[in-house]
C-alpha positions, 0 to 999 in steps of 0.5 A: 179014422173014418171021415164020419168019426172025424165029423163026430169029433168036430160035432163034439167040439161044436157042442162044447163051444155051445156049453161055454168051452171055446173050440180052438183046434181039431186035435191031432191030425190023422193020416188019410183025413184032411181036417179042412175037408172034414169041416167043409162036409160038416158045415155043408150038412148043418149050416141049414139048421137054425139051431146050428149057427156054424161056419167053416171059419169056426173050425180052422185048425189052429194051435197057440204058441207062446200066445200067438195063434198058428194055423196049420193044415194036413193033406194026404197020408204017408211020410210027413213033410212040413212046408215052411213058406217065404216072407210076406206070403203064406202056405197057400200062396207059396205052395198050395196055389202052385200044386205042391200038395198034389205033387207031394201027395202023389209021391206018397207023402203027407203034406203039413202046411202052416202059416208062420206068425204074421202071415196068412191065417195065423196071428200077427203080432206087431212087436219086432221081438216076436219074429226072427229065426228062433221064434218062427222055428218055434211055430214049426215045433209047436205044430209038430208037437200038436200032431205028435210027429217025432220025425218029419221031412222039411221043405222051406222057401226063401226066409223060411230056409233061415228058419229051416237051418235053425231047426236043423241045427237046434232040433236035428232029431226031429228031421230026416231030410230037408229041401231049401228052395230059393236060398243062397250062400248068404245063409252062411254069411257070404255077401251080398245076399245075407239077410242083414243086407237084404232086409233093409230093402224089404223094410223100405218097400213095406214103408211105402204107401204105394207100389214103389216103381223106383225100386228094382222089381225083385224088391218092389214085388214084395209090396204086391205080395202084401197087397194082394194077400191082404197082409198086415203091413205092420206085422211084416215091418216087424218081421223085416226088422228081426234077426235071422243070423247066418249059420256058422261054418262049424254049425253047418258042417254038423248038420248031417241031415241030407239037405237039397239046396235049390237056387235059381240062376237069376235069383237077385234076392238071395242069390245062389247056394253052391257054398251053402250046400258044400258047407252042410254035412250032407248037402246037395246042390241044384241050380235051375237055369233061367229061374228067379227067386219067385218062379221056383215055386211054380216050376214043375221040375223043382216040385219033382226034384223035391218029391223025389228027394223026400221019398223014404229010402237012400238019398 
């Protein structure tokens, strides 16, 4: 599909909205056309017309999953890779701002980013029951279904790795390989870095009205994330109280999808993941010297390792 055709589709959607049919989404992504860029071009062309009162925000690609709006975006062409961000941030703040789109596109991979519920441009329910591994995983599957993608690769960060493991266990036919970043052995139940032990500290941070100087920096940093990104505090508190159960050893072993586990040597949030990698049916482990939980997102070596691992062909 050419950009002109994509713009014509957007114009049709805008026309339909004028006829009383609310515009919700672009439609299936097409390799080679970035929906966000198509919107930008269309808006630039028409915003001067008094009969076309449209804005770029009118055409943010979204779907509805169980009544919750989920934002997604597609970049480049090639084998599709879905990126799941960590808690309290978004696709933009976890990946796009650190060059992940370019790094993966340059390796011949198509990037599909989404904002999980409660984050970024997606809907932000305040009920604890709306969150947890299963519900967040359903956001990913809903995007894949909307884009008619039968099988993709998967990259996940921090709490997103719990979502990724749920996906690999529950929908193995939808994924061909995965990279779990800033994660550790707590995801298979080894203390001290389980979510059951870590999330109460996050909740304490989110309950503060000012930056919590008295708490460890690796915990208080999350307060800055929510404040800097204009996050919804109540939604984040609900996220922190939901359930992200560890994967049972038998379930981990049954995951035959090639999976790269990447941990920072100095990660004080989720620790390190050598036992997690070993427990998986086809796991590999990479530990980054001197890296902490947050620096892995910006590390050029991590992006290069993931891009190499994601390339189609033998692992």
